[in-house]
N, C-alpha and C positions, 0 to 999 in steps of 0.2 A: 794300724792306721799307715797307709803310704804317705812317701815321700812331699806327697804334694797337699798333702790334708796336715801333715804336719809341718810344711811351711805356711800353710794358708794359718793355723794356729796361731804359731808363732808370732806371725803380722798382725794377728790381731791382740794378743798380748802385749805385744810392744808398742801398740797405736793405742792402746788405753793407760799404757804404764806413759808415757809423754804425757797425756790427757790428763790423769790423774799428778803427775807432777806439777804440773801447771794449777789444777785447782787447790792444790794442798799449799801452794807457794799465796792462791787470790787469798784462800781461807785465812792465812796467817797474816796476809796483808787488811783484810776487812776486820780481822780481831786487834791490830797494830798496837803497840804498846807493850806488855810485859810479856814474858814467856807464856804460854798456852799450853796446854795438855794434852799430851795426844789421844786420851780417852775423850775428852771435850771433841777433838779436831774426828773421831773415830762416829762420836753419836752426831754429829754437823752431815759429816758426809759417810751416812748411814747406807746405800748402796755399793759403799767399797768394803772389802773383806779387810781383816786386821792385817793379813801378809801385803795386800795391797798395797796400806801403806806404809807398813815395814819398809817395802822395799823403795816406797818411793822415798820416803823420809832418809833412807841410806844412800841414796843418791845425791838429794838435795844437800845432805850434809856433808857427805865427802867431797861435793863441787864448791863446798863452802858458802852456799845458798840461806842456809837455816846454820844457828846453834842449838846446841842442846842441854840442855840441862837436866838434874836428877830432882825432883820434887821432895826428895826425903832430906837431903841435906844441901839442896842449891847450888850444889856444886857441877861445873862443866862435866857432861858425859857423852859418852857414844852409845850407839845402839849394840853392841858388845858388852859392854859393862853396865848395865842396867835394866831391868824387867819393861816392857810397853808401860804395863801400868805405874811407871814413875819417872815415866818422861816427860818432859814439856820444851816446847820449841820457838823459836823466834828468829823473825828474817834479820837476814843479814845487809849489810849496804849493797852488795854484791846480788842479795836476791832481790832487792828494791830496783836496782839494773836493770834487771832480767821485766820485771813487771814494766814498767815506762819504757820498754823499748829501747833500752841504751845500751845493749847486750843483748844477744844470742844463743841459744843453746838450742841445737838440735835433738833432743831429747825432754825439751818442754815445749807442749802446745798449751798456748793461753787463747 
């Protein structure tokens, strides 16, 4: 691939990443309340690959927009410390601020 093709591919992937971040936040908001299993989110957002969900969840977690919990023991965790199938997520107050427009993030498209 040449430089221009690589650059275009990267721009498309980044655009998808921004949209995926927004979709996951919106999904967690719709399913508001308790923690939701990432496998359930993957089922609902079936057009996304697991790696895309992991990439977005990692960003949203590191940015403070979601909390993660291990479904096996109910304890807080990170993507690095538990397998995908054992993770659940919940919006934080910062995540809600993004959704209602009180806070912006260039890496999230709603």
